[in-house]
C-alpha positions in Angstrom: 94.8 122.7 44.6 96.7 121.2 47.6 94.0 121.9 50.2 91.3 120.2 48.0 93.6 117.2 47.6 94.2 116.9 51.3 90.4 117.2 52.0 89.6 114.6 49.4 92.3 112.2 50.8 90.9 112.7 54.3 87.4 112.0 53.0 88.3 108.8 51.3 90.2 107.6 54.3 87.1 108.3 56.5 85.0 106.3 54.1 87.5 103.4 54.1 87.3 103.4 57.9 83.5 103.3 57.9 83.4 100.3 55.5 86.3 98.5 57.1 84.5 98.7 60.5 81.8 96.6 58.9 84.2 94.0 57.5 83.5 91.2 56.6 79.8 91.8 56.7 79.7 94.7 54.2 76.4 95.7 52.8 77.0 96.9 49.3 73.8 99.0 49.4 74.7 100.7 52.6 75.2 104.5 52.4 78.8 104.1 53.6 79.7 101.7 50.8 78.0 103.8 48.2 79.8 106.9 49.5 83.1 105.0 49.3 82.5 104.1 45.6 81.7 107.7 44.8 84.8 109.0 46.6 87.0 106.4 44.9 85.7 107.5 41.5 86.3 111.1 42.4 89.8 110.2 43.6 90.6 108.6 40.2 89.2 111.5 38.3 91.2 114.0 40.4 94.4 112.0 39.9 93.8 111.8 36.1 93.5 115.5 35.9 96.6 116.0 38.1 98.8 113.8 35.9 97.3 115.2 32.7 98.6 118.7 33.6 102.1 117.5 34.6 104.7 115.4 32.8 105.9 112.6 35.0 107.4 109.3 34.1 105.2 106.2 33.8 106.9 104.6 36.8 106.0 107.7 39.0 102.4 107.6 37.9 102.0 103.9 38.4 103.6 104.1 41.8 101.2 106.9 42.8 98.2 104.9 41.7 99.4 101.6 43.2 100.2 102.9 46.6 97.9 105.9 47.1 94.8 105.0 45.0 94.6 101.2 44.6 96.3 99.6 47.6 93.4 99.7 50.2 90.6 99.0 47.7 92.4 95.9 46.3 93.1 94.6 49.8 89.5 95.1 50.8 88.2 93.3 47.7 90.7 90.4 48.2 89.6 90.1 51.8 85.9 89.9 50.7 86.7 87.4 47.9 88.6 85.1 50.2 86.0 82.7 51.5 85.8 81.2 54.9 87.1 77.9 53.4 90.4 79.6 52.5 91.0 81.3 55.8 92.8 79.3 58.5 90.6 78.0 61.3 91.3 76.5 64.8 89.6 73.1 64.0 89.8 70.8 61.0 86.8 69.0 59.4 86.9 66.2 62.0 86.7 68.7 64.8 90.2 68.1 66.3 92.1 71.1 67.4 94.8 72.2 65.0 96.5 74.6 67.4 
């Protein structure tokens, strides 16, 4: 159903917004993060059933999952994994200004 899909997409985007507002101090036990995980699982299940009922090429299916299902979560995880030592700073270890 198209209206359910639009409602689900709006819901997962709202959950992304709540979690990204907390970035990089995301509490993995917060209600917003848990709701995000639940809506991500629901989004994957819905997409699975959608593609199970329709015959589309593998490239169309992988493009859908990559762009519409996985892009934001992967970027969020990569942002959390990248430690402060990897990110550029305005000073080096001796305290001199790099900029």
